[in-house]
Structure formats: C-alpha cells, structure tokens
TIRO-352997 format. One record per residue: x, y, z of N, C-alpha, C, O, CB in turn; residue in one letter. Coordinates in steps of 0.2 Angstrom, whole numbers, plus 5000, padded with zeros to 4 digits. Glycine has a CB too. Example, Ala and Ser with C-alpha at 12.3 -4.5 7.8 and 13.67 -1.06 7.14 Angstrom:
residues 2
506649725039506249785039506649845039507149835042505749785045A 506449895035506849955036506450005039506750065040507049975029S 
END
This chain:
residues 524
500449945000500050005000500450065000501050065003499550005006X 500250124997500750174997500950195004500550195009500450244994X 501550215005501850225012501750295015501350335012502550195012X 502150305020502050375023502250435019502550425014502550375029X 501950485021502050555017502750575017502950595011501650605020X 503150565022503750595022504350555021504950565024503850635028X 504350495018504950455017505250475010504950445005504750375017X 505750515010506050535004506250475000506350484994506550585005X 506450415003506750364999506250324995506350284991507050315004X 505550334997505050294994504850334987504550384987504450284998X 505050304982504850334975504150324973503950264974505350314970X 503850364970503150354967503150304962503650304958502850424964X 502650264962502650204958502650224950502950194946502050164959X 502250284949502250304942501950264937502250254931502950324940X 501450234938501150184934500650214929500250264931500750124938X 500650194923500150214918499650164917499750104915500550234911X 498950184918498450144917498250134910498350184906497850164922X 497950084908497650074902497150014902497049984907498250054897X 496750014897496249964896496549894897497049874894495849964890X 496249844901496549784902496449734896495949724893496149744908X 497049714894497049674888496949594890497349554890497749674884X 496349584891496149514893496049474886495649494882495449514897X 496349414886496249374880495649334881495349314886496849324880X 495349314875494749274875494949204876495549184876494449274868X 494449164877494649094879494949054873495449014874494049054880X 494749074867495049054861495849074860496249034859494749074854X 495949134862496649164861497049134866497649124865496649234862X 496749114872497149084877497249004876497548974880496849094884X 496948984871497048914868496648864872496748804872497748894868X 496248894877495848844881496148794884495948734885495248824877X 496848804887497248754889497048744897496848784900497948764889X 497148684899497048674906497548704911498048734908497048594908X 497348714917497848754921498548724921499048764921497648754928X 498648664920499348634920499748664915500348674915499248564919X 499448684909499848714904500148784906500648804904499348734898X 499848824910500148884913500748864917501248904917499648924917X 500848814920501348794924501948764919502548764922501248744929X 501848754913502348734909502648784904503048764900502048674904X 502448844905502748904901503548904902503748894907502448964903X 503848924897504548944897504649014896504449044890504948904892X 504849054901504949124900505349144895505949114894505149164907X 505149194890505649214885506049274888505849334887505249234879X 506549264891506949314894507249364889507549334884507449284899X 507249424891507549474886507849534891507549544896507149504881X 508249574888508549634892507949674893507649694888509149664888X 507849704899507249744900507349814896506749834894507249764908X 507849844896507949904892508749914891509149894894507649964896X 508849944885509549964883509850004889510449994889509549994877X 509550044892509850084897509950054904510250074908509350144899X 509749984904509849954910510349894909510549884904509149914913X 510649874915511149814914510849754910510249744911511449794921X 511349724907511149664903510849614907510449564905511649644898X 511149614914510949554918510249564921509949524924511449564924X 509949624920509249634922508749614916508749654911509149714924X 508449564917508049534912507249534913507049534919508249454910X 506849534908506149534909505849484904506149454900505849604907X 505249464906504849414902504049424904503949454909505049344904X 503649394900502949404902502649334902502749294897502549454897X 502249314907501949254907501149264906500949324906502049224914X 500849214905500049214905499849174911500049124913499849184898X 499349204914499049164920498249174919498049224916499249204927X 497849124922497149134921496849194925497149214931496849064924X 496449224922496049284926495749254932495749284937495549314921X 495349194931495049164936495249094936495149054932494249164934X 495649074942495949004943495348954943495548894943496349004949X 494748974945494248924945494048904937493648854936493648944949X 494248944933494048934926494748944922494848984918493548984923X 495148894923495848904919495848904912496248924908496348844922X 495248874909495148884902494848944899494748954893494748824899X 494748984904494449054902494949104900495449084898493949074908X 494749164901495249224899495949214903495949194908494949284900X 496449244899497049244902497349314903497049354899497649204899X 497749334907498049404908498749394908499049344909497749434914X 499149454907499849454907500049464914499749494918500049514903X 500649434915501049444921501749454920502149414918500949374926X 501949514921502649544919503149524925502949534931502649614918X 503649494923504149474928504849494926504949514920504149394929X 505249494931505949514930506449474934506249444939506049594931X 507049474932507549444936508249474936508449504931507549364935X 508649464941509349464941509649404944509549394950509649534945X 510049364940510249304942510849314947511249364946510449254936X 510949264951511549264955512249264951512249234946511549204960X 512749294953513349294950513749234952514349224950513749364951X 513549194957513949144960513449074960513249054965514149154967X 513349044954512948994953513148934958512648894960512948964946X 513748924960513948874964513648874971513548824975514748864965X 513448934973513148944980512348964979512048974984513449004983X 512148954973511448964972510948924977511048854976511248964965X 510448954980510048914984509348904981509048854981509948944991X 509148964977508548964974508349034971508749064969507948934978X 507649044971507449114969507149144975506849114979506949104963X 507149214975506849254979506449304976506649344972507349294984X 505749294977505249344974505249404979505249394985504549304973X 505149464976505149524979504449564978504149564972505749564977X 504149594983503549634982503649694987503849694993502949594984X 503549764984503649824988503049844992503049894996503849874983X 502449814991501849834995501349864990501349864984502049885000X 500849904993500349934989499649934993499649964997500249894982X 499149884991499149854984499149904979498849954979498549814984X 499549884973499549924968500249954966500349994962499149984969X 500749924970501449944969501749894963501749834964501849944975X 502149924959502549894954503149864957503549894961502749934948X 503349804956503949774958504449754953504949714955503749714962X 504349774947504849754942505549774943506049734942504649774935X 505649834946506349864947506649834953507249844954506249934948X 506349794958506549774964507249734964507649744967506049744968X 507249684959507849644959508449684958509049674961507849594953X 508449734953509049774952509249814958509849824960508849824946X 508749844961508949894967509049854973509549864977508349934968X 508649804975508749764981509449724981509849724986508249714982X 509649704975510249664974510849704975511349684978510349644967X 510849774974511349814976511449824983511949844986511349884972X 510949814987510949834994511049774998511249775004510249864996X 510949714996511049654999511749635000512149644996510649594996X 511949605006512649585007512749525003512349485001512749565014X 513349515001513549454996513349384999513149344994514349464996X 513349375005513249305007512449295006512249235006513349305015X 512049345006511349335004511249334996510949294993510949385007X 511549384993511449394986511749334982511349324977511849454984X 512249304984512549244980512049194980512049144975513149224983X 511549184985511149124985510549124981510149074980511049114992X 510349184978509749194975509749224968510149274967509249224980X 509349194964509049234958508549284961508049254964508849194952X 508549344960508049394963507549404957507749414951508349464965X 506949394959506349394954505849454956505649454962505949324954X 505749494952505249544953504649534949504649494944505549614951X 504049564950503449554946503049614947502949644953503149494947X 502649634942502049674943501449634945501249594941501949724937X 501149644951500549594952500049614947499949664944500349614959X 499549564947499049564942498649634943498549654948498549504943X 498549664937498149724937498649784937498449844936497649734942X 499249774939499749834940500249844934500449794932500149824947X 500349904933500949924928500949884922500449894917501549904932X 501349834921501449794914501049734915501049694910502149784913X 500649724920500349654921499549674920499149674924500449624928X 499349674913498649694911498349744916497949734920498249624912X 498649804916498449854921497649874920497449874915498849924920X 497349894926496749914926496649984927497150014930496349874931X 496150014926495950084927495250094929494850054926496150134921X 495050134933494350154935494150224932493650244932494250154942X 494650254929494550324926494450374931494050414930493950314921X 494750364937494650414943495050474942495650474939494850384949X 494750534944495150594944495550604950495550554954494550654944X 495950654950496450654956496050664962496150644967496850724955X 495450704962495050714968494750654970494650644976494550774966X 494550614965494150554967494650504970494450454974493850514961X 495350504969495750464971495950474979496150434982496450464967X 495850534981495950554988495450524993494850544992496050634989X 495550484998495050465002495150495009494950465014495050395002X 495650545010495650575017495050625017495150685016496350615017X 494550605019493950645019493650655026493450605030493350605015X 493750715029493550735036492850725037492450745032493850795038X 492650705042491850695044491550765046491850785051491750635048X 491050785043490650835046489950815044489750795038490850905043X 489450825048488750805047488450835040488150805037488250825053X 488650895039488350935033488750915027488450925021488451005034X 489250875027489550855021489550775020489850755015490350875021X 489250745025489350665024488950645018489150595015488950635030X 488450675016488050655010488550655004488450614999487450695009X 488950705003489450714998489950654998490250634993489750784997X 490150635005490650585005490350515003490650475000490850575013X 489650505004489350445002489350444994489450394991488650445004X 489150504991489150514984489850494981489950464976488950584982X 490350524984491050504982491150424982491450404977491550544986X 491050394988491150324988490750284983491050234980491050304995X 490150304982489750264977490050284970490050234966489050294978X 490250344969490450354962491150314960491150294955490650434962X 491550314965492150274964491950204963492250174958492650274970X 491550174967491350104965491050094959491150044955490850074971X 490550144957490250134950490750144945490650104940489650184950X 491150184945491650194940492150134939492250114933492050264941X 492350104944492750044944492349984941492649954937492950024951X 491749984943491249934940491149944932491149894929490549924944X 491150004930490950014923491650004919491549974914490750094922X 492150024922492850024918493149954918493449934913493350074920X 493049924924493449854924493049804928493349764931494149874928X 492449804927491949764931492149684930492049644934491249774930X 492349674923492449604922493049574925493149514925492449594914X 493449614927494149594930494149604937494549564940494749634926X 493849654940493949674947493849614952494249614956493449724949X 493349574951493349524956493949474957493949434962492749474954X 494349474952494949434952495649464953496149434953495049394945X 495549534955496149564957496149564965495949614968496149644954X 496349504967496349494974497049464977497449444973495849444976X 497149464983497749444986497849364985498349344983497849454994X 497249334986497349254984497549244977497949194976496649224986X 497249274972497449264965498149284964498549254960496949304961X 498349334967499049354966499549304969500049294967499249424970X 499349274975499749224978499749164973500249124972499449194985X 499149144970499249094965499649114959500049064956498449084962X 499649174957500149194952500849184954501249164950500049274950X 501049194960501649184963501849114962502449094961501749204970X 501349074963501548994963501648974956502048934954501048954966X 501349014951501449004944502149024942502548984939500949034939X 502349074945503049104944503549044946504049034943503249164947X 503449024952503848974955503948914951504448884949503648944962X 503348894948503348824944503648834937504048794935502548804943X 503548894934503848904927504648914928504948904923503548964924X 504848934934505548944935505848874937506448874938505748994940X 505448824938505748754939505948754946506348704948506248744935X 505648784951505848784958505348744962504748754961505948854961X 505648704967505148664971504848714977504248704979505548614975X 505248764979505048814984505248884982505548894977505348794991X 504848924986504948994984505249034990504949024996504349024982X 505749074990505949124995505649194993505449204987506649124996X 505549234998505149294997505349355002505549335008504449274998X 505349414999505449475003504949515002504849544996506149505002X 504449535006503849575005503849625010503949615016503249535005X 503649685008503549745012502849765013502449765008504049805010X 502649785019501949815020501449775017501349715020501949885016X 501049795012500549755009500849685007500549635008500149785004X 501449685005501849625003501849575009501949515007502449645000X 501849595015501849545020501249505020501249445022501949585027X 500649545019500049505019500049455013499749405014499449555019X 500249485007500349435002500749375003500549315001500549474996X 501349385006501749325008501449285013501449225013502349355011X 501049315018500749275023500149225020500149165021500349315028X 499749255015499249215011499649165008499349105007498849265007X 500149175004500549125001500749065005500649005004501149144997X 500949085011501249035016500648995018500748935020501549065022X 500049015018499448975020499148935015498948875016498949025023X 499148965009498948925003499448875000499248824998498748974997X 500048885001500548844998501148835004501748845002500848874992X 500948805009501448795015502048755013502548765015501148775021X 501948705009502448655007502948685002503448665001502148595004X 502748744999503248774995503548844997503848874994502848794988X 503348855004503648915007504348905010504448855014503148935012X 504848945007505548935009505748985014505448995020506048925003X 506149025013506449085017506049145016506149175010507149095016X 505549165020505149215019505249275024505249255030504349195020X 505349335022505449395026504849435025504749465019506149425025X 504549455030503949495030504049555034504049555040503249455032X 504149615030504449675033503849725034503649745029505049705029X 503749745040503249795041502549765040502249775035503349865037X 502349735045501749685044501049715045500949755049501849635049X 500649685040499949695040499549645045499749585044499649695033X 499149665049498849615054498249585050497749615048498549655060X 498249515049497749485045497049495048496549495044497849415044X 497049505054496349515057496049585056495449595057496449505065X 496449625053496249695052496049715045495849765043496749745054X 496149665040496049685033495349695032494849665034496249625028X 495149755028495649805027495449875030495849915031495749815019X 494749875032494549935036494949945042495150005044493849925037X 495049895046495449895052496149925051496449955055495449835055X 496449905045497149935044497150005042497650035044497449895038X 496650035040496550105039496450135045496650185047495950125034X 495950105049495850135056496450135061496450175065495250095059X 496850085060497450085064497950145063498350165068497850015063X 497850175057498250235056498050285061498450325063498150265049X 497350285063497150335067497350325075497550365078496350345067X 497150265077497350245084498050255085498250275091497050175085X 498450235081499250235082499550305081500150315083499550185079X 499150345078499450415077499450455083499850495084499050455071X 498950435088498950465094499550465099499850515101498350445098X 499750395100500450395104501050425100501450455103500550325105X 501050425094501550455090501550525091502050565091501550435082X 500950555091500850625092501050645099501450695099500150645091X 500950605104501150625110501850615111502150665114500750575115X 502150575108502950565108503250625105503750655107503150505104X 502950655099503150715096503150775100503650815100502750725089X 502550785104502550845108503050845113503350895115501850845111X 503250785116503850785121504450795118504850835120503850715124X 504550775112505250785108505250865106505850885107505250745101X 504750895104504750965102504851005109505151055108504150985098X 504550985114504551025120505251025123505551075126504050995126X 505650965122506350965124506751015120507351025123506550895124X 506551035115506951075110506551145109506651175104507051035104X 506251165114505851225114506251285112506051335109505451235120X 506851285115507351345113507451345106507651405103507951335117X 507551285102507651285095507051305091507051335086507951225093X 506451275093505851275088505351325091504951345087505651205088X 505251335097504851385100504051365099503651405099504851445096X 503951295100503251275100502951265106502351255107503251205096X 503351265112503151265118503651225123504051185120502451225118X 503551245129504051215134503851145137504251115140504251265139X 503251125136502951065139502551035133502351065129502451075145X 502450965134502150925129501450955128501150965122502050855131X 501050985133500451015133500451075129500051085125500151025140X 500951115130501051175127501151165119500851205115501651215130X 501551115117501651105110500951075107500851095102502151045110X 500651035111499951015108499551075107499151075102499650965113X 499451115112499051175111499251215105498751245102499051215118X 499851225104500151265098499851235092499651265087500851265099X 499951165092499751125086498951135084498751155079499951055086X 498551125089497851125088497651195087497151205084497451095094X 497951245090497751315088497951325081497551365077498151365093X 498451295078498651305071498151275067497851305062499351275069X 497851215069497351175065496751215065496451225060497251105068X 496551245071495851285071495951345067495451365064495751295078X 496551375067496651435063496551425056496251465052497251475065X 496851365054496851355046496151335044496051345038497351295045X 495751305049495051285047494651355046494251355042494751245052X 494851405050494451465050494651505044494251535040494551505056X 495351505043495651555038496251515034496751515036495951615041X 496051475029496551435026497051485023496951545021496251395020X 497751465023498251505022498651475016498651415015498751525028X 499051515013499551485007500151465010500551495014499651545002X 500351405008501051385009501351355003501151305001501051325015X 501851395000502151374994501651354989501751304985502651314995X 501151394988500651384983500151334984499651324980501051364977X 500151304990499651254992499151294997499351325002499951194995X 498551284996498051305001497951255007497751205006497351314998X 498151285013498251235019497651245023497451305025498851255023X 497251195025496751195029496951155035497451115035496051165026X 496551155041496651115046496551045045496950995047496151135052X 496151025040496050955038496650925035496850875036495450945034X 496950975031497550945027498150935032498450885031497751005022X 498150975037498650965042498550905046499050865047498751025047X 497950885048497750825051497950765047498150715049497050825053X 497750775040497850715036498650695035498750645033497650735029X 499050745037499750725037499950685043500550695046500150795037X 499550655046499650615053500250575053500550565058499050575055X 500450545047501050505047501750535049502150505051501150475040X 501750605048502350645049502550645057503150645058502250715047X 502050635061502150635068502550575071502750565077501550645072X 502650525067503050465068503750485068504150445070502850405064X 503950535065504650555064504750625067504650675063504750555056X 504850635073504850705076505350745073505150805073505050695084X 505950725071506450775068506150805061506450855059507050735067X 505650775058505350795052504750835054504650885050505250745047X 504350815058503750845060503850915063503450965061503350805065X 504350925067504450985070504551045066504251095066504950985075X 505051035061505151095057504551105052504451165050505751085052X 504151055050503551065046503051105050502751155047503250995044X 502951095056502451125060502651205061502251245061502351095067X 503351205062503651275063503551315057503351375057504351275065X 503651285051503551325045502851335043502651395041503851275039X 502351295045501651305044501451365048501051405046501251245045X 501651365055501451415059501651485057501351535057501751395066X 502351485054502551545052502151575046501951635045503251545050X 501951525041501551545035500851565038500651615035501451485031X 500551535043499951555045499951625048499451665048499651505050X 500451645051500551705054500851765050500951815052501051705061X 500951745044501251795039501951815040502151865038500851855039X 502351765043503051785045503451745040503251705036503151755052X 504151775039504651745035504751665037504651655043505251775035X 504851625032505051555033505651555037506151585035505051515027X 505651515043506351505046506851455043506651425038506151475053X 507451455045507951415042507751345043507451325049508651425045X 507851295039507651225040507651195033507951215028507051225043X 507251135033507251095027506951145021506651185022506751035028X 507151125015506951155009506251155008505851105010507351125003X 505951205005505151205004504951145001504351115002504951265000X 505251124996505051064992505051004997504550954996505551044986X 505450995001505450945006504850945011504550895012506150935010X 504751005013504151025017503551005014503050975017504151095020X 503451025007502851005004502750935003502250905003502951044997X 503350895002503250825002502950795008502550745008503950795000X 503150825014502950795020502150815021501850775023503350835026X 501950865018501250895019500850865015500250845016501250965019X 501050855008500550835003500650774999500250754995500450894998X 501150735001501250674998501850674994502050724991500650654994X 502250614993502850604990502850624982503350634979503150534991X 502250614979502150624972501950694970501750704964501750574969X 502050744974501750804973502150834966502750834965501950854978X 501650864962501950894956502050844950502150864944502550924957X 501950774951501950724946501250714943500750714947502350664949X 501250694937500650674934500350614937500650564939500650664926X 499650614939499350554943499150504938498950514932498850584947X 499150444940498850384937498450354942498550344948499350334934X 497850324940497350294945497450224945497150184948496650314943X 498050194941498150124941498250094948497950044950498750104937X 498650124952498850104959498250114963498050064967499350144962X 497850164963497250174967496650124965496350094969496950244966X 496650114958496150064956496249994959495849954961496150054949X 496949974959497149904962497049904969496849854972497849894960X 497149964972497049964980496349954982496249914986497250034982X 495849984978495149974980494949904978494549864981494750024977X 495249874972495049804970495249754975494849714977495349794963X 495849764978496049714983495749734990495549684993496849724984X 495749794992495449804999494749784999494449765004495549885000X 494349794994493649784994493549704992493049674994493249824989X 493949674988493849614985494149554990493949494989494149604979X 494549574994494849524999494449495004494449445007495549555002X 493949545006493549525012492849555012492749605009493949555019X 492349515015491749545015491549575021490949585023491249485014X 492049595025491949625032491749705032491549725037492549615036X 491749735026491649805025490849815027490449775024491749835019X 490649865031489949875032489649895026489949925021489949935038X 488949885025488549895020488149955021487749975016488249835017X 488049975027487550035029487950095030488450105034487150015035X 487750145026488050215027488050245034488450275036487750265022X 487450225037487350245044487950225049488150265053486750225047X 488250165048488750145052489350185051489750195056488950065051X 489550195045490150245044490050305047490550335050490250245036X 489450335047489350405050489450395057489750445060488650435048X 489150345060489250345068489950335069490250365074488850285070X 490350285066491050275067491450335066491850345070491250215063X 491350375061491750435060491650485065492150515067491550465053X 491050495067490850545072491150525079491450565082490150555073X 491150455080491450435087492150445087492450465091491250355088X 492550425081493250415081493550485080494150495081493450375075X 493150535077493350605077493550635084493950665085492850655073X 493050615089493150635096493750595099494050615103492550625100X 493750525098494150485101494850485099495350485103493950415100X 494950495092495650505089495650565085495650555079495850435085X 495750625088495650685084496050695078495950735074495650745089X 496650665078497150685073496850655066496850695061497850655074X 496650595066496450565060495850515060495650485055497050525057X 495550505066495050455067494450465062494150415060494750465074X 494150525061493650535057493750515049493350485046493350605057X 494350535047494550515040494650435040494450405034495250545038X 494950405045495050335044494350295044494250245040495450305050X 493850315048493250275049492650305044492150275044493050285056X 492850355040492250385036492150335030492550285029492450455033X 491650345026491450295021491950285016492250335014490750315018X 491950225013492450205008492050175002491550145003493050165011X 492350164996492050134991491850064992491350044989492450134985X 492150034997491949964998491249955000490949895000492449935003X 490950005003490250005005489849984999489249955000490050065008X 490050004993489649994987489949944982489649934977489450054984X 490449904985490749854980490349794980489949774984491449844983X 490449754974490149694974490449644979491049654981490249664967X 490049594981490349544986490949514983490949494978489749494988X 491449494988492049454986491849394983491349354984492449454992X 492349374978492249304975492349244979492149194978492649304968X 492849264984492949204989493149244996493349304996493549164986X 493149195001493249225008494049245009494449215005493049175013X 494149275014494849295016495149235018494849185020494849345022X 495849235018496249175019496349165027496549205030496949175016X 496049105030496249095037496949085038497249045034495749035039X 497149105044497949095046497949035051497949055057498249165048X 497948975048497848925053498448865052498448815055497248885052X 498848885047499448835046500048865049500148925049499548825038X 500548825051501148845053501548875048501548855042501548785056X 501948935050502348965045502948985048503049035052501949035042X 503448955046504148965048504449025045504949025041504648905048X 504149085046504349145042504649195047504549195053503849175038X 505049245045505349295049504949365048504949385042506049305048X 504649395053504349455053504849515055505149495060503649455056X 504749575052505249625054504849685055504349705052505749635048X 505049725060504649785062505049845065505449825069504049765066X 504849905063505149965067504549975072503949965071505250025062X 504850005078504350025083503950085081503350085083504750045089X 504150125077503750185075503750185068504150215064504150255077X 503150155065503050145058502350175057501850155060503050065056X 502250225052501650265051501150225048500550235049501750325048X 501350175043500850145039500650075041500050055041501150135032X 501150035044500949975047501249975054501749955056501249915043X 500850005059501150025066501349955069501149905067500650065070X 501649965075501949905079501349865080501449795080502249935085X 500749885082500249835084500049795078499849735079499649875087X 500049825072499949785066500449735065500249675064499849835060X 501049745066501549695065501549645070501649585068502249735065X 501349665076501349615081500749565080500749505081501249645088X 500149595077499649555075499849505069499549445070499049595072X 500249525064500449475059500849415063500749355061500849505054X 501349435067501749385070501349335074501449275074502249425075X 500849365078500349315082499949275077499849215079499849355086X 499749295071499349255067499749205064499449145062499049305061X 500349215062500749165059501149115064501649135066501249195054X 500849065066501149015071501748985068501848965062500648965072X 502248995072502948965070503349025068503949015067502848915065X 503149085067503549145065503949165070503849155076503049195062X 504449205069504849245073504849315071504749335065505649215073X 504949365076504949435075505549465077505849445082504349465079X 505849505073506349555074506149625075505849645070506949545069X 506149655081505949715082506449765083506849755087505449715088X 506449825079506949875080506649925085506249965083507149915074X 506849915092506549965097506850035095507450045094506849945104X 506350085095506550155093506650165086506750225084507250165097X 506550115082506650125075506050165072505550145074506650055071X 506250205067505750245064505750235057506250225054505850325065X 505150225054505150215046504750155044504650115048505850215044X 504450165038504050115035504450075031504650095025503450135032X 504650015032505149975029505749975032506050035034505249995021X 506049915034506649915038507249885034507749915033506549875044X 507249815033507749785029507949815023507549825018507649705029X 508549835022508849865016508649935015508949975011508649825009X 508149955019507850025018508350075023508550125021507150035020X 508450045029508850085034509550045034509549995038508450095040X 510050065031510650025032510950025039511349985040511150055027X 510750065043511050065050510550025055510750025061511050145053X 510050005052509549965057509849905060510249865057508949945053X 509749895066509949835070509649765067509849715069509849835077X 509049775063508749715061509149675055509049625054508049725059X 509549715052509949685046510349625047510249575043510349745043X 510649625053511049565054510649505055510849455052511449575060X 510149505059509749435060509349425054509249365052509249445066X 509149465050508849455043509349425039509149375035508549515040X 509949455038510449425034510549345036510649305031511049465034X 510649335042510749265044510249225042510449165040510849265052X 509649245043509049195041509049185034509049125032508449225043X 509149235030509149225023509749185020509649145015509149295019X 510349195024510949155021510849085024511149035020511549185024X 510549065029510548995032509948965032509848905032510849005039X 509349005032508748975032508548955040507948925041508648905028X 508948975044508748955052508449025055508749075055509448935055X 507849015058507549065061507949075068508249025071506849055062X 507849135071508149145078507749095082507149075081508049215080X 508049075088507749035092507149065096506749025098508249005098X 507149125096506649165099506549235096507049255092506749165107X 506049265098505949335095506549375097506849365103505349365098X 506749425093507349475094507049545095506749565090507849465088X 507249575100507149645100507849685101508249665105506749665106X 508049725096508649755096508549835096508049855095509049735090X 509049865098509049945099509249975093509849965091509449965105X 508750015090508950055084509350115085509250135091508350075080X 509850125081510250195082509750245083509250255080510750205076X 509950295088509550355089509350395083509750405079509850395095X 508750415083508450455077508450525080508150575076507850435074X 508650535086508550605089508850665086508650715086508750605096X 509450645083509750695079509550705072509850745068510550685079X 508950665070508650675064509050635058509050645053508750745061X 509250575061509650525056509250505050509450495045509850465060X 508550505051508150475046507750535042507250525039507650425048X 508050595043507650655040507750645032507250655028508050715042X 508250615030508350605023508750535022509350535020508750655019X 508350485024508650415024508750385017508450325016508350375029X 509050415012508950385006509550345004510150365004508950445001X 509450275002509950235000510250264993509950304990509750164999X 510850234991511150254985510650244979510550294975511750214983X 510150194979509650184974509050174978508950114981509850134969X 508550214979507950204984507550144981507450134975507550264984X 507250104985506850054983506150084981505950134984506650004989X 505950054975505350084972504650074976504250044972505350064965X 504650084982503950074985503450124983503650184981504050074993X 502850104983502350154981502350214987502350194993501650124981X 502350274985502350324990501650364991501250364986502950374989X 501550394997501050434998500650415004500950375008500550424992X 500150455006499950445013499450385014499350365020499550505015X 499150355009498650315010498750245007498350225003498050345007X 499350215008499450155005499850115011500050145016499850154999X 499950045009500250005014500949975010501349945013499849945016X 
END
C-alpha cells in the first residue's frame, strides 16, 4: 500500500493505466491449468539503458483460477540471476507493497543493497502483480480528487462523502467490472506459485514489504509446502483487513503524536512550539483551528486544518514533523519562513511524495479492488460509517474521522471468495520498526501472532515504514541476513535497539538507489 507521506526514499510508483488486455478463451487456447505451469519464460533485456543482467519476460495466467480455460491475463516478471551459481539456493520473489505497487525494478535495486552472502544464494525475481503496471493494468478512470480518500467527517458533508464512495465503486464497475473480482490477494498468491513452477523451483523464497507481508502470509497458508525463506517486513495484521488497517492509522497516530509533543518540548529553545508536551499540543491544535477558519497559502498550496490532520504519518518522525509544524505556523502568521528543510521537502511531508507528478489511477484502482475484494467484512450501511466517523473524530482527533468515514467498499460487489484463514504453521521471519506510520507496531505484532511458528525481529526505537535494506543502520539487518543465508530462524523473538533518530538520522534516509515502494499517505 502506498507508504508514509514523508519517506523521501520511497519513490512514486508512476504507473500508467490502460484498458485491460484480457484474452478470449480461444486466444488463450483453452488449455487446462497445468499448461500455465509449463510455460517457458522468454527472457530478454528489460531495456537498453539497464544492465544486461536485468531481464524481463511475460507469462500468461488465468484471470479466474476456477476457470483455467477461460480468459488469460499478462503477468510481467523480471530477474537478476546470482553471479555465483555454485552457491545458488533458489529464487527469491520480491514485492514492495501497495496493493498496487510495481515490483519489476526490485531485483535490480534490492540486489545492490543485499550483502554478498545473501545475494549469492538467490536469483532475485520481481513482478508486477495482476492488474498493476505491465501486468494487464486496470483503470477505473478516477480523477485526482476521486482518488483521495482522506475525507474529514462533518454531518453537513457526509452525503457528499457517500456520493464519492458510490461514484468510485460505480466507475470501477463500469471500467473494469469483468476483471475486478479477480484482482485479489489470493489470486496474486496463485500467480506467485505459477512463477515458482515456470522457473522450475520446488520452493519459493520471498521478501515482501507492507501489503507484501499479507501477500506472503496468504501464500504461506495456501502453499505451505512450497514456502521457503520468507521475510515479511512491516506487517499487516490479517485480522484487520482492510478497514481495520486503515483505522489503525488513526489509533496509532495518537501515541505517535504524544511522543512528538515531548520531543518538540525538549527542544523548545530551538523550535519555539512550547516548553511542555501540553503546550506543544495546544500550539498544534490552535494552528489546525486557525487553518480551518482561515486557510492559508504555503508554497502555493491552500492549507486547511483537515490537510494538516491528514498528514498524521509525519508525527511518527519527530525530527521531520517539528520543522514542518514550525513552517506552517510561520506561514499562517504571515511571517518569513525559518531556516530548515527546503520548501520542496516540506511540501512532500504535507501533501504526499508524488506532489507535482502526473497522477495515474492504476495504483488506486488496484488498491480498492484488493481492499474491497479480499474480504466481505466491510459494512454495507452508510449509517454505520457515519456513527463510526463521528465517534472516532472525538476519540482519535488527529485522523479518526478520516479513517472510519465511508469508503467505496460499502458499494462494492461481494467478494468472489472468503479471506484466507491463518491456521497453518509458517516458519517465516517478521520484521518491524517500533514507530511505523503505515503498518504500526500493533499491526506487525498481529501478523506475528497470526502466523504460528513465525519469529519477529523488532527494532526498538526504529522509525520508518520498511526496515530491511531500507535503513542500512538498522539493527534488524544482521538477523535477517542470517536467516536468509542459512534458512534458520532465531530461536526466539529478537528485540534490538535501533540507532537513535533524535538527531534526525532518518530525515533523509535515502539509499544510493531507493527501493521503488509506492509512496503517499494512503497505502500500505
């Protein structure tokens, strides 16, 4: 899912939506499912501008695995082979999250960041999940405004929120209705197993981030005998899919906000937001109320109190949140901007990582297809959303109303199949930062509990969404590398101390080549 607002390392997916090229049954040769498993990838150099070792191919997979003789869709895959075949253990499939994130570039980028003892053992495999990017992409034809679901609750505007949610569902049904029921996590897991089979592997190793952790967990339950070394980084709680995963952004923003007020109060001489946590909080809420009464201009952006609240993810990173609030306060008061981060960086924190780039609704379309199609647990009555949003606006003032307000899933067609039960043993490694804005600690702990037999590596004090390979200084890297290199899980859960972020170490935590995670405020 797209990740936090202010992670400069997370590059916008930049996907271009188009009409889904679904083949007819005749074009797909009406072959039984076994034929899909016998494909031979036609590997070719991905692009002249890329290394020759970075290869791409396109597979065919059933749109509906219950009807393997029916329509087929494209599945774009990529690879970078190990440079040490003598030490090769197998293949490692990679997923950056989303739902709706492209993973074709991951082998090239992750390979540069992995240590040699891990890199030598695997051919790294990327793919665009079904419906994404180069894999028969879907579109709902949504405008930029329709893609935004940070909708604050007010009684007088709730009817327009209902209209928005219904419009998104109707447009998706109109543009991609024949395909939407099959853009689900379970079908993507089946696609992963096709990739395993056509590569001639008995088992699959895997590194998945954020939404990719849920995808990996589902694979481990559907294909436990084919699950090898799995690292699930920044975990989605299977018990919360998917409304609860949006709502957890609100519940966990509150302790993050409290932590931030303490951080800023300790530095009141530098930032001037208040000498106590309460004083800092009062300063912030006075700014929000002022912006709601009198929206102000900040670098060409009209700033309202709702927009400031919607930036809830920034408070997981005090060294970034504080200069942002200082800058907004100065703008609201008509004062010169203080010294600090560049305006473009502040804008990215406030309005999302893809500011200024042309929008595509491919990622958003896939997001809703998966979020609404994975589970039938979404409420169907608008009244429940209104009650919940009003309740949570009071209970979790930073983001509660936006999290619980109505979503398109209220008007989506019923899922084609039930969510995946987590009842099989899974010898996988889960990884988590303590302060993660998109998959908070409680969510990662929920994934660990759900996957019996798993181990968890927790970076105490760690900030950021995505840990392994994302933060080169993280204490989790060593135990993850050991597991990937040996296949042996830690004997027990591991909690290690992350290097302090007090000095703003993660203000610009950009690796030499950032991993291509989907960016923005409202994804996993």
